[in-house]
N, C-alpha and C positions, 0 to 999 in steps of 0.2 A: 504493500500500499504506499509506505514512504517513497519508495522508488518512482512509483507513478506519479506522486506528488511533485517530487523533484523534476522529473522530466517535463511535466505540465509548466512548471515554473520557468524551466529552461526555454520551453517553446514560447511562452509568452514573451519573455524577457527578449528573445531573438527577433519575434515580431516587431515588438516595440522599437528595437534598434533599427530595424530594416525600415519601418514607416519614417522614424524620425530623419534617417540618414538620407532618405529620397526626398522629404521635405526640404533639407538643407541643400541638397544638390539643386532642387527645383528653384528655390529662393536665390541660391548664389548663380544659377544661370540667368535668371531674371534680372537679378542686379548688374550681372555682367553684360547683358543686352543693353540695359538702360544706359550703363555707362558708356557703352560702345557708340549707341545709336543717338543718344541725347535727344533733341526735339523730334527725331524721327520715330522713336520710341513712342512718345505720347502721341504722335499722327497715326501711328499704326493701331494703337489702342483705339483711338477715336474713330478709325475706318471700321473696325471690328465691334463697333458699338459698345465699347467697354470691356470686351472680352480680353482680359490679359493673356490668358493661355493661346487663345488664337493668334493674337499679335505677336506673341513669342514664338510661336511654331513658324510664323510667317519669316519672322526676323532671323530666327535660326536656320531656316532654309535658305535665306539669302547668304548667310555667313558660310553654309556648307557648300553652295554653288559656286560662290565668288571669293572667297575668303584667301583663297591660295593664288588669286590673279596676281600677275606680275606687270606692273605698269612698265611701258616700254617709253625709253628717251625720244625727244624730238631733236632733229637736227638744228643747228643754229639758224639755218635758211628758214626752216618750218615755223620755228618760233617767231621769228622776225615777221614771217609773212601773216601768221595768226594774229600777232599783236597789231599789226597795220590795219588788218581787216576789221578787227574789233573796234579801233579807234575810230575807222571810216564809218562804221554802222552806227556809233554813238553820235556823230556828227549828223549823220542821215536822220536821228530820231527827232530834231528839232521841227523838220519839215513833214517827215511821213514816220510817225511813231508805229503804226502798226507793220508797215514794211520793214523797218529796223529791227523790231521784236522777232519778226518772222525769220529774219535773215541771221539775227543772232543766235536764234534757236537752233538753226541749221549749223551754223558754225560750230557752236558749243558740242553738238553731237558729232561733227566731224572730228572735231579736236579730241573728244573722248574716246573715239574709236581709234585715232591714231596713238592714243596713249595705252592702248590695249583692252579697252572696254568694250563688250560686246554693243554693236551698233545698229541692228537689223530692226529691232522694236525699242519704242522708247522705254517701255515698262521695264525690259530685261536690262537695259542699259543704266536706267535709274537705279534699278536694285544693285546692281554692281558697284555704280558710284557710291550709294549710300553706305556701302560697307566701309569703303576705304576714304570716303570724304563726308561723313555723316553731318558734320557741322556746316557744310556749304552746299547741300544738294536742294535745300528748301527753294532757293531762287531759281533754280533749274526747273522745278516742277511749276512755279508760279510763271515763269518765262514761256514753258510750253503751254500752259493755259492760255496766255495772252495771245501767243501766236497763233492759237485757233479762233481769235476774234471774240474771246470772252472776257474781256477786260476794258475798262476805261483808260483813258489816257495817264491819268495818276497811278493806276494800277500798274500800267505797263512801265511806266518810269521806275516804279519801285521794284518792279521783277528784274529790270535791267540791272538796277543797282545791287540787288541781291546776286544776281547770277553772275555778277563780275567777280565775286569771291572765288567762285569755282573756277571760273576761266582763268584766274590769276593763278591759282594752284595748280592747275594742269598745264599750263604754259610755262611756268617757271620751276616748279619741283621737278628734279630729274633724280633717278635711281643713282646711288654712288657707283663712281667709276673706280674699278679695281686698279686701273692701270694709273690712275693718278693720287697724290697724297692726299688731296682735299677736292671735292666736288666744285666746279665753278658755278656761281649763281650768275644768270645773265642780268646785266645791268642795263636798267630802262633808262631812259631821258634824263629822269631825276636823279640818277645815281644811287637810289636808295632801295632798288630792288622792287619797285612798285611802278606799274603803268600809270602814266599820269592821265588817266581817264575818268573824269568825274561827271556824273551826270545830275545835275542839280535841278532844283525846282523851277528856276528860270527858263531852263530848256523845256521842261513841260508845260509852263505857261506859254512859251513862244510858240508852241505847236499849235495852240488854241486860238491864235490870231490869224 
């Protein structure tokens, strides 16, 4: 009888440890995803109507599919060309904001593809970008929405400004070169590593006149 009681106690303790362990793993995974994706984590939860588990399954699948992606370097010529094209698009925003946003959306998709992110479908490319550039993808989503004619002028301006951070990251950040002692950061005209393209409210107002 005593032996049966001891076995029962052991089984109960083992089950309790297993349940607690699974809970810790699940909580740790959730915290890890929230830390990795930041605002995109909250967006995923909202998209799933508050279902945290469903959102975490989606984000976990993104990491599984795209976490091992290696970003490809750009040549100096390609980086200069992308920078010039983006600057030209922003100048164009004053007279034709819808056209500028549409062209910026296309340009950013091409840039991301050149950096190694899948480029056949926006959703897949966005998912891959969110794994590696979670803090900067919000603007890309906003700009893609604006490019489809679903935003006003001020919203388009804000989308361009937000998307700029992802553009800058993709056009300037390069994988470390093992053949060099230190990777070289491209110098923009202001010599501070940032492209001098600012889209202010004056531009947006100018487009309405």
